[in-house]
C-alpha positions in Angstrom: 23.7 27.0 35.1 20.5 25.5 36.4 19.2 22.1 35.7 15.7 21.5 36.9 15.0 17.9 37.9 11.2 17.5 38.2 8.8 14.9 36.9 5.9 15.8 34.7 2.5 16.0 36.3 -0.5 14.0 35.4 -0.9 13.1 31.8 -3.0 15.6 29.9 -5.3 15.1 27.0 -5.9 17.2 24.0 -7.4 20.4 25.3 -5.1 23.2 26.5 -7.5 24.4 29.1 -6.2 21.5 31.3 -2.6 22.5 30.8 -0.4 22.4 33.9 -1.0 26.0 35.0 -1.7 26.7 38.7 -1.7 29.6 41.0 1.0 29.2 43.5 -0.8 27.3 46.2 -1.7 24.6 43.7 1.8 24.6 42.3 3.2 24.0 45.8 0.8 21.2 46.4 1.8 19.5 43.3 5.5 19.8 44.1 5.0 18.2 47.4 3.1 15.4 45.7 5.9 15.0 43.2 8.6 15.0 45.7 7.0 12.2 47.7 6.0 10.0 44.8 8.8 10.5 42.2 12.1 11.6 43.9 13.5 8.0 43.4 12.8 8.2 39.7 14.3 11.7 39.5 17.6 10.5 40.9 17.8 7.8 38.3 18.1 10.4 35.5 21.3 12.4 35.2 20.5 14.7 32.3 17.3 16.6 33.0 16.6 20.1 32.2 13.9 22.6 32.7 11.0 24.4 31.0 9.8 27.6 32.5 7.0 29.7 31.3 4.9 32.4 32.7 1.9 31.5 34.8 0.4 32.5 38.5 1.7 34.7 41.3 4.4 34.1 43.8 3.8 35.7 47.2 6.2 38.0 49.0 8.7 35.7 50.7 12.3 35.3 51.8 13.0 39.0 51.6 12.2 39.4 47.9 9.0 40.7 46.4 7.9 38.5 43.5 4.7 40.5 43.1 2.6 39.7 40.0 5.1 37.2 38.8 4.8 33.4 38.6 6.5 30.4 37.2 5.0 27.7 35.2 7.1 24.5 35.2 6.4 22.1 32.5 7.7 19.3 34.6 9.9 16.5 33.3 12.7 14.1 34.3 15.2 12.7 31.9 14.0 14.3 28.7 15.9 11.6 26.8 12.8 9.5 27.3 11.0 11.7 24.8 13.5 10.8 22.1 13.1 7.9 19.7 16.2 6.3 21.1 16.5 6.8 24.9 20.2 5.9 24.8 21.0 8.2 21.9 24.6 9.3 22.2 25.0 13.0 21.6 28.0 14.8 20.1 28.6 16.7 23.3 31.8 16.2 25.2 30.3 13.7 27.6 27.8 12.2 25.2 25.0 13.4 27.4 22.1 15.8 26.6 23.1 19.4 26.1 22.3 21.6 29.0 19.8 24.4 28.9 21.1 27.5 30.8 18.3 29.8 31.7 19.6 33.3 31.5 18.0 35.3 34.3 15.1 32.8 34.6 12.4 33.3 31.9 14.0 36.7 31.1 12.6 36.6 27.6 9.2 37.2 28.9 8.7 38.1 32.6 11.3 40.2 34.4 14.3 38.1 35.1 14.3 36.5 38.5 16.1 33.2 38.8 18.3 30.5 37.2 21.5 31.6 35.4 22.8 34.4 37.7 24.8 37.4 36.5 26.3 38.2 39.8 26.3 41.8 41.1 27.3 43.1 44.5 25.8 45.9 46.4 27.9 48.4 48.4 27.2 46.3 51.6 28.5 43.1 49.9 25.1 41.4 49.2 24.9 39.4 46.0 22.1 39.9 43.4 21.3 38.3 40.1 21.1 40.9 37.4 22.1 40.9 33.8 24.1 43.8 32.5 26.7 45.9 34.4 24.8 49.2 34.2 21.4 48.8 35.9 19.7 51.6 34.1 19.5 49.5 30.9 17.2 47.0 32.6 15.7 48.6 35.7 13.9 51.7 36.8 16.8 52.8 39.0 17.4 56.0 37.1 13.9 57.2 37.9 14.3 56.3 41.6 17.8 57.8 42.0 18.2 60.3 39.2 21.3 61.9 40.7 23.3 58.7 41.4 24.8 58.0 38.0 28.6 57.3 37.9 31.2 56.7 35.2 33.7 53.8 35.5 36.4 52.5 33.2 35.3 49.2 31.8 37.4 47.3 29.2 39.4 50.5 28.6 36.3 52.6 27.9 34.2 55.0 30.0 30.9 53.5 31.0 28.3 55.9 32.4 25.2 54.7 34.3 23.9 53.4 37.5 25.8 50.5 39.2 25.0 48.1 42.0 28.2 48.9 43.9 26.9 52.4 44.5 23.7 51.3 46.3 22.9 49.3 49.4 21.0 46.0 49.2 17.9 47.6 50.5 17.9 50.2 47.8 18.4 47.6 45.1 15.6 45.4 46.5 13.3 48.3 46.0 14.5 48.8 42.4 12.0 47.3 39.9 13.1 45.4 36.9 12.2 46.1 33.2 10.9 43.2 31.0 9.8 42.3 27.6 7.0 43.0 26.9 7.2 46.3 28.6 3.8 45.8 30.1 5.5 43.8 32.9 8.0 46.6 33.7 8.3 47.3 37.4 6.4 44.3 38.6 9.4 42.6 40.3 12.4 43.6 42.3 16.0 42.4 41.8 16.7 38.9 43.1 19.0 38.1 46.0 21.3 35.1 45.3 20.4 33.7 48.8 16.7 34.0 48.2 16.8 32.3 44.8 18.6 29.3 46.3 16.5 29.2 49.4 13.2 29.3 47.4 14.1 26.3 45.3 15.5 24.4 48.3 12.1 25.0 50.0 10.4 23.5 46.9 12.7 20.5 46.9 14.1 21.2 43.5 17.6 20.3 42.6 19.2 23.3 40.8 22.9 23.5 40.0 23.9 27.1 40.5 25.7 29.0 37.8 27.3 32.4 38.8 28.5 34.6 36.0 30.8 37.3 37.3 32.2 40.2 35.3 34.7 43.1 35.7 36.7 42.2 38.9 38.4 45.6 38.8 35.0 47.4 39.4 34.4 45.6 42.6 37.9 45.8 43.9 37.8 49.6 43.6 35.0 49.5 46.1 36.9 47.1 48.3 34.4 44.4 47.7 35.9 40.9 47.8 34.1 39.0 45.2 36.3 35.9 45.6 35.5 35.7 49.3 31.8 36.1 48.6 31.7 33.3 46.0 33.9 31.0 48.3 31.5 31.5 51.2 28.5 30.7 49.0 30.2 27.6 47.6 30.5 26.4 51.2 27.1 27.6 52.3 24.9 26.0 49.6 27.2 24.9 46.8 28.1 26.6 43.6 28.3 24.4 40.6 29.6 26.7 37.9 31.5 30.1 37.9 32.1 31.9 34.7 33.9 35.2 34.1 35.6 37.0 31.1 38.7 37.6 33.4 41.4 35.0 33.3 43.2 36.3 36.4 40.0 36.1 38.5 39.3 32.5 37.5 42.8 31.5 38.3 42.8 33.2 41.7 39.3 31.8 42.6 40.4 28.4 41.3 43.2 28.3 43.8 40.9 29.1 46.7 38.3 26.5 45.6 40.8 23.8 44.4 39.2 21.1 46.5 35.6 22.0 45.6 33.4 20.6 42.7 33.0 24.0 41.1 33.5 24.1 37.4 35.2 27.2 36.0 34.2 28.6 32.6 36.0 31.3 30.7 33.4 33.6 29.1 34.6 35.1 25.8 33.7 38.6 24.7 34.1 40.2 21.3 37.3 38.8 19.7 38.8 42.3 19.4 38.3 43.3 23.1 41.3 43.0 25.4 41.2 40.6 28.4 42.4 42.8 31.3 44.7 40.3 33.1 46.6 38.8 30.1 46.4 42.0 27.9 45.5 39.7 25.0 42.5 40.0 22.8 39.9 37.3 23.2 40.5 36.3 19.6 44.2 35.5 20.5 43.1 33.6 23.6 40.7 31.6 21.5 43.7 30.4 19.4 45.4 29.1 22.6 42.8 26.9 24.2 45.5 24.7 25.8 46.3 27.6 28.1 42.6 27.9 29.0 42.5 24.2 29.9 45.0 24.9 32.7 42.4 26.9 34.7 39.0 26.2 33.3 36.9 23.2 32.4 34.8 25.0 29.7 34.3 28.1 27.6 31.2 30.2 27.1 31.3 31.9 23.7 28.9 34.0 21.5 27.1 31.8 19.1 28.8 33.4 16.1 32.1 32.0 17.3 30.7 28.6 16.3 28.4 29.4 13.3 29.5 32.7 11.8 27.0 34.9 10.0 28.0 37.2 7.1 27.0 40.8 6.6 23.9 39.7 4.8 22.8 37.6 7.8 23.3 34.2 6.2 25.2 31.4 7.9 28.8 30.6 7.0 30.5 27.2 7.4 31.0 26.3 11.1 34.3 26.9 12.7 36.3 24.1 14.3 36.0 25.6 17.8 33.7 22.9 19.3 35.8 20.1 17.9 39.1 21.7 19.0 37.8 22.4 22.5 36.4 18.9 22.9 39.8 17.4 21.8 41.2 19.3 24.8 38.4 18.0 27.1 36.9 21.5 27.3 33.2 21.9 27.4 31.6 24.5 25.1 28.6 26.6 25.9 27.1 29.1 23.5 25.1 32.3 24.3 23.2 35.1 22.7 20.1 33.0 21.9 16.7 34.7 22.1 13.5 34.1 20.2 12.7 37.8 19.6 16.1 38.8 18.2 16.7 38.8 14.4 19.0 36.0 13.7 20.2 34.4 10.4 17.8 34.2 7.6 18.7 30.5 7.3 16.4 29.8 10.3 13.4 31.5 8.7 12.3 32.9 12.1 12.1 29.5 13.6 14.2 29.6 16.8 14.0 25.9 17.2 15.9 25.5 13.9 18.7 27.6 15.4 19.1 25.4 18.5 19.1 22.3 16.3 21.9 23.9 14.2 24.1 23.9 17.4 23.0 20.6 19.0 21.9 18.3 16.2 24.3 18.8 13.2 26.3 15.9 11.8 29.7 17.0 13.2 29.3 18.3 16.8 27.0 19.5 19.6 27.7 22.2 22.0 27.5 21.2 25.6 24.9 23.8 26.5 23.0 26.9 25.4 22.4 30.0 27.4 19.0 31.4 26.4 16.4 33.9 27.3 13.6 31.4 26.2 14.5 28.1 27.8 11.1 26.5 26.8 12.1 26.6 23.2 15.6 25.3 23.8 14.2 22.5 26.0 11.7 21.4 23.4 14.4 21.5 20.7 16.5 19.0 22.7 13.7 16.8 24.1 11.3 16.8 21.1 13.0 17.8 17.9 16.6 16.6 18.0 17.3 13.4 16.0 13.9 13.5 14.4 14.5 15.1 11.0 14.5 11.7 9.3 11.3 10.6 11.0 8.3 10.1 8.7 5.4 12.4 9.1 2.5 10.5 10.7 -0.7 10.5 8.6 -3.0 13.5 9.2 -5.9 12.3 11.4 -7.8 13.6 14.3 -5.8 11.4 16.7 -2.4 12.3 15.3 -2.2 15.7 13.6 -3.9 18.2 11.5 -3.2 18.8 7.8 -0.4 21.1 6.9 -1.9 23.5 4.3 0.2 26.1 2.6 -0.7 29.8 2.1 0.7 30.5 -1.3 3.3 27.8 -0.9 6.3 28.2 1.4 6.1 32.0 1.1 8.2 32.4 4.2 11.2 31.4 2.1 10.3 32.2 -1.5 7.9 34.6 -3.2 4.4 33.6 -2.7 2.7 31.4 -5.4 6.0 31.0 -7.3 7.2 27.7 -8.5 10.0 27.8 -6.0 7.6 28.4 -3.1 5.6 25.3 -4.1 8.6 23.2 -4.6 9.9 24.2 -1.2 6.6 23.5 0.4 6.6 19.9 -1.0 10.2 19.4 0.2 9.3 20.7 3.6 6.6 18.1 4.0 3.3 20.0 3.5 0.1 17.9 2.9 -1.9 20.4 0.8 -0.5 23.0 -1.5 -2.8 25.9 -2.4 -3.5 28.1 -5.4 -5.4 31.3 -5.1 -6.7 31.7 -8.6 -6.5 35.0 -10.4 -7.6 35.7 -14.0 -5.9 37.9 -16.7 -8.0 39.5 -19.4 -7.4 36.6 -21.8 -8.7 34.2 -19.1 -5.7 32.0 -18.4 -6.1 31.2 -14.7 -2.9 31.5 -12.6 -1.8 31.4 -9.0 -1.5 34.6 -7.0 -2.6 35.7 -3.6 -4.4 38.9 -4.9 -5.7 40.2 -8.2 -3.7 43.4 -7.3 -0.3 42.6 -8.8 1.5 45.3 -6.9 1.2 42.9 -4.0 3.8 40.2 -4.6 5.1 41.1 -8.1 7.2 43.8 -9.8 4.1 45.1 -11.6 4.4 48.6 -10.0 7.7 49.2 -11.9 6.6 47.8 -15.2 2.9 48.8 -15.7 2.5 52.3 -14.2 -0.1 53.2 -16.9 -2.3 50.3 -15.7 -3.0 51.7 -12.2 -6.7 51.7 -11.6 -9.3 51.8 -8.8 -11.7 48.9 -8.5 -13.9 49.4 -5.4 -15.5 46.0 -5.8 -12.1 44.4 -5.1 -10.3 46.7 -2.6 -10.0 50.2 -1.2 -7.2 52.0 -3.0 -5.6 51.7 -6.4 -3.8 48.8 -7.8 -2.6 47.1 -11.0 -5.1 44.3 -11.6 -4.6 40.9 -13.3 -7.7 41.3 -15.4 -6.3 44.4 -17.1 -3.2 42.5 -18.3 -2.7 39.5 -20.6 -1.1 36.3 -19.4 1.9 37.0 -21.5 2.4 40.4 -19.8 2.0 38.8 -16.4 4.6 36.1 -17.3 7.1 38.9 -17.8 6.7 40.0 -14.2 9.0 38.8 -11.4 7.5 37.5 -8.1 8.4 39.7 -5.1 8.9 38.3 -1.6 7.3 40.8 0.7 6.7 39.7 4.3 4.0 41.2 6.5 6.6 42.7 8.8 9.0 44.2 6.4 8.6 47.7 7.8 9.4 46.4 11.3 12.7 45.0 9.9 11.6 41.4 9.8 12.3 40.7 6.1 12.1 37.3 4.6 15.1 35.7 2.8 16.3 38.7 0.8 18.5 36.6 -1.4 15.3 35.1 -2.9 13.4 38.4 -3.2 12.6 38.1 -6.9 13.3 34.4 -7.4 11.1 32.0 -9.3 8.2 32.5 -11.7 4.5 32.6 -11.5 2.5 29.5 -12.3 -0.5 29.1 -14.5 -3.2 27.0 -12.8 -2.6 24.2 -15.3 1.1 24.1 -14.5 0.3 24.1 -10.7 -2.0 21.1 -11.2 0.6 19.3 -13.3 3.2 20.0 -10.6 0.9 18.7 -7.8 0.2 15.5 -9.8 4.0 14.8 -9.9 4.5 15.6 -6.3 3.8 13.5 -3.2 1.3 15.9 -1.6 -2.0 14.4 -0.4 -4.1 17.2 -2.0 -4.6 20.7 -3.4 -6.6 23.7 -2.3 -7.9 26.0 -5.0 -9.2 29.3 -3.7 -11.7 31.3 -5.8 -12.6 34.9 -5.1 -14.2 37.9 -6.8 -16.4 35.7 -9.0 -19.3 38.2 -9.2 -17.1 41.1 -10.3 -15.2 39.0 -12.8 -18.5 38.0 -14.4 -19.0 41.7 -15.2 -15.6 41.6 -17.0 -16.7 38.8 -19.2 -14.9 36.1 -17.2 -16.3 33.0 -15.5 -13.7 32.0 -13.0 -15.8 29.0 -11.9 -15.7 27.7 -15.5 -12.0 28.4 -15.8 -11.1 26.5 -12.7 -13.5 23.7 -13.5 -12.1 23.2 -16.9 -8.5 23.2 -15.6 -9.4 20.6 -12.9 -11.2 18.4 -15.5 -8.3 18.6 -18.0 -6.0 17.5 -15.2 -8.4 14.6 -14.4 -8.9 15.7 -10.9 -12.6 15.0 -11.3 -11.7 11.3 -11.7 -8.4 10.9 -9.8 -9.0 10.2 -6.1 -5.3 9.8 -5.2 -5.2 13.5 -4.2 -7.9 15.4 -2.3 -9.3 18.5 -4.0 -10.4 21.4 -1.7 -12.4 24.2 -3.3 -12.3 27.3 -1.1 -14.2 30.5 -1.5 -15.8 33.2 0.6 -18.8 33.1 -1.8 -21.4 30.5 -1.0 -22.6 30.6 -4.7 -19.2 29.5 -5.9 -19.3 26.5 -3.6 -22.8 25.7 -4.7 -21.5 25.7 -8.3 -18.9 23.1 -7.4 -21.5 20.7 -6.0 -21.4 19.0 -9.4 -18.1 17.5 -8.4 -19.0 15.2 -5.5 -15.4 14.2 -4.9 -14.3 17.7 -4.2 -14.4 19.1 -0.6 -15.9 22.6 -0.4 -14.4 25.0 2.1 -16.2 28.2 3.1 -13.6 31.0 3.8 -15.0 33.1 6.7 -12.9 36.2 6.1 -13.9 38.3 9.1 -13.1 37.5 12.7 -16.0 35.9 14.7 -16.4 35.2 18.4 -19.2 32.7 18.0 -21.5 31.1 15.4 -25.2 30.8 15.7 -26.8 27.4 15.3 -28.7 28.7 12.2 -25.5 29.9 10.5 -23.7 26.6 11.1 -26.7 24.7 9.7 -26.7 26.9 6.6 -22.9 26.4 6.0 -23.4 22.6 6.2 -25.9 22.7 3.3 -23.2 23.8 0.8 -19.8 23.3 2.4 -17.8 20.4 4.0 -15.4 22.6 5.9 -14.7 26.2 7.0 -11.5 28.2 7.1 -11.4 30.6 10.0 -8.8 33.1 11.3 -6.7 32.4 14.4 -8.6 35.2 16.2 -11.8 33.3 15.7 -10.4 30.4 17.7 -8.6 32.3 20.5 -9.6 35.9 21.4 -6.8 38.3 22.2 -6.5 41.6 23.9 -3.4 43.7 23.5 -1.4 40.8 22.2 -2.5 38.6 25.2 -4.6 35.5 24.7 -7.9 36.0 26.5 -10.1 32.9 26.0 -11.1 30.1 23.6 -14.2 30.5 21.5 -16.7 27.7 20.8 -16.4 28.1 17.1 -14.5 24.9 16.4 -16.8 22.8 18.6 -19.9 24.2 16.9 -18.5 23.6 13.4 -17.6 20.0 14.5 -21.2 19.5 15.7 -22.4 20.0 12.2 -19.7 17.6 10.8 -17.7 20.5 9.3 -14.0 20.3 9.3 -12.1 23.4 10.5 -8.9 24.9 9.0 -7.2 27.7 11.0 -5.3 30.4 9.1 -2.7 32.0 8.7 0.3 30.9 10.8 3.5 32.8 10.5 6.9 32.3 12.2 7.8 36.0 12.8 7.7 36.7 16.5 5.9 39.9 16.0 3.0 37.9 14.7 2.6 36.0 17.9 0.7 36.8 21.1 2.9 37.2 24.1 1.6 33.9 25.5 3.5 32.0 22.8 6.8 33.4 24.2 7.9 34.3 20.7 8.0 30.7 19.6 5.9 29.9 16.5 5.9 26.2 17.4 4.0 27.0 20.5 1.2 28.3 18.3 1.2 25.1 16.2 0.9 23.1 19.5 -2.1 25.2 20.5 -4.1 24.8 17.3 -3.3 21.1 16.9 -4.4 20.5 20.5 -7.8 22.1 19.7 -8.4 19.4 17.1 -8.5 21.6 14.1 -8.4 19.4 11.0 -5.8 21.7 9.3 -3.5 24.7 9.8 -2.7 27.0 7.0 0.8 28.3 7.3 3.4 30.2 5.3 6.2 28.2 7.0 5.2 24.5 6.5 8.7 23.4 7.5 8.1 24.6 11.1 4.8 22.6 11.3 6.4 19.5 9.8 9.3 19.7 12.2 6.9 19.6 15.1 4.7 16.8 13.8 7.7 14.6 13.1 8.5 14.7 16.8 7.1 12.3 19.4 5.9 15.3 21.4 3.2 16.1 18.8 1.3 13.0 19.8 -0.6 13.9 23.0 -1.7 10.3 23.5 1.9 9.2 24.2 2.9 8.9 27.8 6.1 10.9 27.5 8.1 12.4 30.3 8.3 15.6 28.3 5.8 17.1 25.9 5.3 20.6 24.6 2.2 22.0 26.2 0.1 24.8 24.7 -0.4 28.1 26.6 -3.5 28.7 28.5 -5.4 31.9 27.4 -5.9 34.4 30.2 -3.0 33.2 32.4 -0.7 36.1 31.4 -3.4 38.7 31.2 -4.4 38.0 34.7 -1.0 39.2 36.1 -0.7 42.4 34.1 -1.6 45.8 35.4 -5.1 46.5 33.9 -4.2 50.2 33.6 -1.2 49.3 31.4 -3.4 47.5 28.9 -4.9 49.2 25.8 -8.6 49.7 26.0 -10.5 46.5 25.6 -12.2 46.1 22.3 -15.7 44.8 21.9 -16.1 41.1 21.0 -16.0 40.1 17.4 -19.4 39.6 15.8 -21.3 36.3 16.0 -21.6 34.5 12.7 -25.2 34.7 11.4 -26.8 33.2 8.2 -26.8 36.6 6.5 -23.0 36.6 6.8 -22.5 33.5 4.7 -25.5 33.4 2.2 -24.6 35.0 -1.1 -26.8 35.6 -4.1 -26.5 33.4 -7.2 -23.5 34.2 -9.4 -24.5 36.8 -12.1 -24.3 35.9 -15.8 -21.1 36.6 -17.5 -21.3 39.9 -19.3 -19.8 40.0 -22.7 -18.2 43.1 -24.0 -18.5 44.8 -20.6 -15.2 45.7 -19.0 -13.0 43.0 -20.6 -12.7 39.9 -22.7 -14.9 36.9 -22.2 -13.6 33.5 -21.2 -12.2 31.6 -24.2 -11.5 27.9 -24.2 -11.2 25.1 -26.7 -12.2 22.5 -24.0 -15.3 20.5 -24.6 -18.0 19.6 -22.1 -17.2 16.6 -19.9 -19.2 13.9 -18.2 -18.7 15.6 -14.9 -20.8 18.5 -16.0 -18.0 21.1 -16.2 -19.1 23.9 -18.5 -16.8 25.6 -21.0 -17.3 28.8 -22.9 -16.7 29.3 -26.6 -15.5 32.4 -28.3 -18.8 33.4 -29.8 -20.9 35.9 -27.8 -24.1 33.8 -28.4 -22.5 30.7 -26.8 -21.2 32.7 -23.9 -24.7 34.1 -23.2 -26.2 30.6 -23.4 -23.7 29.1 -21.0 -24.1 32.0 -18.6 -27.9 31.5 -18.5 -27.5 27.8 -17.9 -25.0 28.4 -15.1 -27.4 30.8 -13.4 -30.2 28.3 -13.6 -28.0 25.6 -12.3 -26.9 27.8 -9.3 -30.5 28.6 -8.5 -31.7 25.0 -8.7 -28.7 23.8 -6.6 -29.8 26.1 -3.7 
C-alpha cells in the first residue's frame, strides 16, 4: 500500500493548458522545491493519499528502463482540507480517511510500474512487482521465450504459462509489459522492488510499501525463500504491509517479524476456493474472523464480499462484513475496482459513484480501496465524499456551467420519457430539453429523432410504415409524421445506449419504462419542477413544411399556451441547426436562440461568427470541436470557444456520456475528468445524458477552481499522452475538421407550408397572441395565408 505525501504545486486558474504536467526534469525541480518549502506541512498531515496520471518521460535509471513512460502527480497533502469539514470523522476503523491503494502504479493506463506491489521472485531470488502469477497474461514474455512455458499446480488446478521463477532477473528486466490501451504495450520493463523504493527515496517522497505475495508453494518448489526475502527488505528499507491469501505463510512471517511495524493482511480469494494451509474454503474462514485476528491486522476482500451483485448486475443489500471486522479491530480493504470494467448498473458507468458506495454510505466505510485508477478513487475521497447534501452553486462563469440534459437522464431511463425527465430533475439538472417531433395530426411531442425505430418499439408495431425519407436520413425508418399521436402514444420508449453492441447496456431493468410526452405535457412538467429553464430543439422544419406542418408555429403556440412568452422565472432556449428557424423566433425577445452546429469544426472564421451573432445568442458544438483527437488521444484545444465568446455568444458543449468507451484515453476512463475539462474551458453549458455525474462534481468544493484547496481535480492536458506513444502504432492521422464559414450556417427562409402535399396540415384552435405567435386553422385558405405571412416575416427579419 502506498500513501503519497506531497503538497500541491502552485495554484492554477481556469485553463487546463497550465495543468501541472512537466517533463521529468521540470518534475524533479518541482519536487526539490516542494521538499524544501513544504516538508514541515507534510508531516503535520497523517492521512494523505496520491493521485497519479500519465504525463512525461522518465529516463533510464537505477537498473530499470522506464522508457516512454512518465508519472503526473497531482500533488496534495492532507486531502481532508478539501472537504467541507476538515475534521470530518469517517466510518473507517480509525476514523481517518480511507487509503487509496494503487494497484501496480497507474496500471489502468500505462504499463504498471510502481506502488502496490504484487511480489514475484526470479530464479536468482530478485524481487519484481508484477500482477498475475502467469506472466504471459500481461507481458510479451511468450514472444521472447516461446519454448519456456511450464505447468504448475496452483490451488489444486494445473496452471500453464510463463512464470518468473523460471527466468533470471536479467531476462525479466528485458521483458516488456502489456498495458491498456494496447498502444503502450512493450514500452516498459518489469519493475524491481529495490528500484521502486530507491526511485521514490531519491525524490524524497514518503511511500508506505505494500507487498502482496501469493502461492508460497510455487516458490518453495524452486527453493526460493520468500520469507527471508521479505524479512531482509523490511530491515533494509521498511515494509509497511504484507498481504497473502495463505494463512500459513502469514503466520510464519509474522513470527519472524514480530518486533517490526509490518501489518499483515489476509487476502481473500473466491469463497469456494480452498486455502492451502488450513484446507478450508475462504468462505468458511470469512465466518471465523476471530481466528484471522490472531495473525493479521486486516483483510483484503473482493468488493462483492461487501456489496454483492446479483446475476442481473444490480446491487444487493450490503453484508455485515465491514462492521463485523471493525468490531474485531480488523481493517477491511476492498479490491477489483477499475474504471474500464463493467460494474453494477446502479452506478450508471460512473466509477466515482462506486467508490462512494464503499466509503460514504450511512453505515460504514472500508479502510482502503485497491484500484487500477487511483486518480478517480482519490477524487472520490477528497472531493466527493460527504457532499451529496451540498446545494448546487448557481451556474455562472466563475462557478460552473449549466447542466443541460440530452433527452433527459437517458443514461438511466429511455430518452425523452417522463421518467427520464423526472430523473434529470431529481439529479439536479438546470435545463431539461425536448427535441420536438411532429405526428401527422400535428401534436408536437418530445423524441430525439423523427425516426421512431430509434428509441421506441415502433419497429415491432408498425412494420407497414417503413419508408425512406432522404431529406431526413440515409436509410429507411418509421417516421413520426406518418403516424398519428394516438398511435405514437401506444408505443413504448426503448432505452438503447450508443455502446449496446460493445456490451455497455444501460439499466436493462428500465428498458421499456415510462411514456412519451407531448410538448404541452413537457412544458407543464417543467413549470412544476425546480429547473432553471428548458431547451426546445427544432429540426427538419423545411421538410415538414412540405408535409403541411409548420413546426415553428406548433412550438410557438405550445410555449405561448404555457405562458413561457411572459413568465421569466425559467429561461427558454430555442435550439436549431437552421438559421431561419432561429430568425422566426426573434419575435420572442425573452427567448435565447441557440445555433446547433452539427458537424465538427476545428475553427471558426471571423465572418461566420459575426453572422451567427446576428440571429443567435449561443451555439451548441460537439466535444470534438473544442478538443481535437487522434486515435482516441486528445491532441490540442481549438480556439472555437474563445472566438464565440469574442462575439458575446454563449457556448454549450455536447454530448457527454459516462461510458468509458466514449472517453479519450487522456480521461483515464473517468467521465468526471471530461466534465472537469469542459468546465475549466469556461463553456456556459454542458449537455449530458448523465446529469447526476455532473451535479455530483459541481456539488464538490473541487469544482471551484478559485478556491485555494490542497487537492483539486485537474483536467488532462491534450497532447501529453500522444507524445509518449509510438507514432507507428497510431492510426493514420486524419485531416483537420473544416473551418466554420458563413455558408455553413446561413439557411434560406423557411418555405411556405404545403397543404395537401404529403400529409395533414397543422391544426390548432389557439388564437393569435400579443407576442405575435401565429396559429393555423383548419381551412386550406387560412393555412396558405398564414404561410405567406410567415415567409414575409422571415425575409424581413433577415
